[in-house]
RONUNU-419520 format. One line per field, with one value per residue (C-alpha): residue number from 1; chain; x, y, z. Coordinates in steps of 0.5 Angstrom, whole numbers, m for minus. Example, Ala and Ser with C-alpha at 12.3 -4.5 7.8 and 13.67 -1.06 7.14 Angstrom:
2
num: c(1,2)
chaine: c(A,A)
X: c(25,27)
Y: c(m9,m2)
Z: c(16,14)
***
This chain:
254
num: c(1,2,3,4,5,6,7,8,9,10,11,12,13,14,15,16,17,18,19,20,21,22,23,24,25,26,27,28,29,30,31,32,33,34,35,36,37,38,39,40,41,42,43,44,45,46,47,48,49,50,51,52,53,54,55,56,57,58,59,60,61,62,63,64,65,66,67,68,69,70,71,72,73,74,75,76,77,78,79,80,81,82,83,84,85,86,87,88,89,90,91,92,93,94,95,96,97,98,99,100,101,102,103,104,105,106,107,108,109,110,111,112,113,114,115,116,117,118,119,120,121,122,123,124,125,126,127,128,129,130,131,132,133,134,135,136,137,138,139,140,141,142,143,144,145,146,147,148,149,150,151,152,153,154,155,156,157,158,159,160,161,162,163,164,165,166,167,168,169,170,171,172,173,174,175,176,177,178,179,180,181,182,183,184,185,186,187,188,189,190,191,192,193,194,195,196,197,198,199,200,201,202,203,204,205,206,207,208,209,210,211,212,213,214,215,216,217,218,219,220,221,222,223,224,225,226,227,228,229,230,231,232,233,234,235,236,237,238,239,240,241,242,243,244,245,246,247,248,249,250,251,252,253,254)
chaine: c(A,A,A,A,A,A,A,A,A,A,A,A,A,A,A,A,A,A,A,A,A,A,A,A,A,A,A,A,A,A,A,A,A,A,A,A,A,A,A,A,A,A,A,A,A,A,A,A,A,A,A,A,A,A,A,A,A,A,A,A,A,A,A,A,A,A,A,A,A,A,A,A,A,A,A,A,A,A,A,A,A,A,A,A,A,A,A,A,A,A,A,A,A,A,A,A,A,A,A,A,A,A,A,A,A,A,A,A,A,A,A,A,A,A,A,A,A,A,A,A,A,A,A,A,A,A,A,A,A,A,A,A,A,A,A,A,A,A,A,A,A,A,A,A,A,A,A,A,A,A,A,A,A,A,A,A,A,A,A,A,A,A,A,A,A,A,A,A,A,A,A,A,A,A,A,A,A,A,A,A,A,A,A,A,A,A,A,A,A,A,A,A,A,A,A,A,A,A,A,A,A,A,A,A,A,A,A,A,A,A,A,A,A,A,A,A,A,A,A,A,A,A,A,A,A,A,A,A,A,A,A,A,A,A,A,A,A,A,A,A,A,A,A,A,A,A,A,A,A,A,A,A,A,A)
X: c(m46,m49,m43,m37,m32,m25,m18,m11,m6,1,0,6,4,3,m3,m6,m7,m10,m15,m16,m17,m22,m26,m26,m29,m35,m36,m35,m33,m28,m24,m16,m11,m4,0,9,12,13,9,2,4,m1,m6,m7,m8,m12,m17,m16,m11,m4,2,1,m4,m9,m15,m21,m26,m33,m39,m36,m33,m25,m22,m15,m12,m13,m15,m20,m23,m23,m28,m32,m32,m32,m39,m41,m40,m46,m47,m41,m36,m34,m29,m30,m33,m40,m38,m35,m29,m26,m28,m24,m17,m18,m18,m12,m8,m9,m6,m1,1,0,5,10,9,9,13,19,17,19,24,27,25,27,34,35,32,37,40,35,32,30,25,22,21,19,14,12,9,3,m3,m1,m1,4,9,10,12,16,20,21,27,31,27,28,35,32,26,30,34,27,25,31,31,23,23,29,33,39,43,44,36,34,37,33,28,28,30,22,20,22,18,13,13,15,9,4,7,5,m1,m3,1,m6,m8,m14,m15,m14,m11,m17,m20,m25,m26,m23,m21,m18,m13,m11,m13,m8,m2,m2,m3,4,8,7,13,19,14,12,6,4,m3,m1,m7,m1,6,11,18,20,25,30,29,32,38,40,42,34,31,35,31,24,23,26,20,16,17,16,10,7,8,6,m1,m1,2,m5,m9,m7,m8,m16,m19,m14,m18,m25,m26,m23)
Y: c(20,24,28,26,24,25,21,24,20,20,18,14,9,3,2,9,4,m1,4,6,0,m2,5,3,m3,m1,4,10,16,20,26,26,29,27,31,30,25,29,34,30,30,37,35,28,32,37,31,28,23,22,22,16,16,15,19,18,23,22,26,27,21,19,13,13,6,3,m3,1,4,m3,m6,0,0,m7,m5,m1,m6,m8,m16,m19,m14,m14,m16,m20,m28,m29,m35,m31,m36,m35,m28,m28,m32,m25,m21,m23,m25,m19,m16,m20,m16,m9,m11,m15,m14,m6,m3,m8,m8,0,0,m4,1,7,5,1,9,12,19,17,24,23,18,23,28,24,18,22,27,25,30,33,42,45,48,42,39,45,45,37,37,42,39,32,31,34,30,24,24,25,19,14,17,17,9,6,7,3,m2,m7,m6,m6,m13,m15,m12,m16,m23,m21,m20,m26,m30,m27,m30,m36,m36,m34,m38,m44,m42,m42,m49,m52,m50,m44,m38,m33,m33,m35,m40,m38,m31,m25,m22,m17,m22,m21,m14,m12,m17,m15,m7,m7,m13,m6,m4,m9,m11,m4,m7,m1,m2,1,7,12,11,7,6,0,m4,m2,6,4,2,m4,m8,m6,m8,m16,m17,m13,m17,m24,m22,m21,m29,m31,m36,m30,m24,m28,m28,m20,m19,m22,m19,m13,m15,m18,m15,m8,m7,m8,m4,2)
Z: c(13,6,4,0,5,4,4,7,3,1,m7,m7,m1,0,6,1,m4,0,2,m5,m8,m2,m3,m10,m10,m6,m11,m6,m9,m6,m5,m5,m2,m3,1,1,6,13,10,11,18,19,15,17,25,24,20,27,26,28,24,20,12,10,14,12,15,12,16,23,22,22,19,22,20,12,15,19,12,9,14,12,4,5,9,5,m1,m5,m6,m8,m7,0,3,9,8,11,15,22,23,15,17,23,18,13,19,21,15,13,21,20,12,17,21,17,11,9,15,12,5,5,9,5,m1,2,2,m5,m8,m2,m6,m12,m12,m20,m18,m12,m16,m23,m19,m11,m13,m16,m14,m9,m8,m13,m8,m5,m13,m13,m5,m7,m11,m6,1,m1,3,10,8,7,14,16,15,15,22,24,20,22,15,14,9,17,18,10,10,15,12,5,9,12,6,3,8,8,1,2,7,1,m3,1,2,m5,m6,m7,m13,m9,m14,m8,0,3,m2,m7,m8,m8,m1,5,5,m3,m3,2,1,m6,m3,1,m3,m8,m5,m8,m13,m16,m21,m27,m25,m18,m17,m18,m23,m20,m23,m27,m26,m32,m28,m22,m19,m22,m15,m13,m21,m20,m13,m16,m22,m17,m12,m20,m21,m14,m14,m8,m12,m19,m14,m13,m18,m21,m17,m19,m26,m25,m19,m19,m24,m24,m18,m20)
***
């Protein structure tokens, strides 16, 4: 697989940030092709994926899931930059945590974020278009109402569902804080792993880290209720860990 891989993304997607971070950490040069939500369905399908981004196309191989991309990036990373321990039992633990964050934190945090930003076309236009084709950027202000209705239906974004999602996010944060309570620097011991990368990436929907792979709105730009929750979760021990991973490990990877 010698040719330059292509990563199809939704630029603000936290699953796409997870893939970017893994590839950057491994030192793999790639071409990112970013698209807006809903519009991304077409290039993703053409690449051999389903409806979700990211999709990595590398030669004849297609990696249609962020966890698959993390595995491939880790396997090709230089010594000391891999994302899974050599010990099989420890690697299993890392993969189990990654799977749990993928299945729970990612969807629940995303649902909460979309609901909290409901009606904020200005934020969507200002921050959702990084790297997308010009026609998508020009169309978004007009397509925003239709796109949000589709996203709401597809992701079950309602105020009641978002309230449940926030509770789930807080449960995940509490579990992560308990794991870190013994003073360990990383979720699985003494080295950064896919567990830390996945948690930090997927927590970004409720933390808005400044070091994210594309610009995100900061609390002072958010609706007041959303900003208060973001600040509270940033101060939570798990949120502080995620932000530390972005500060100390994301910059090393970029």
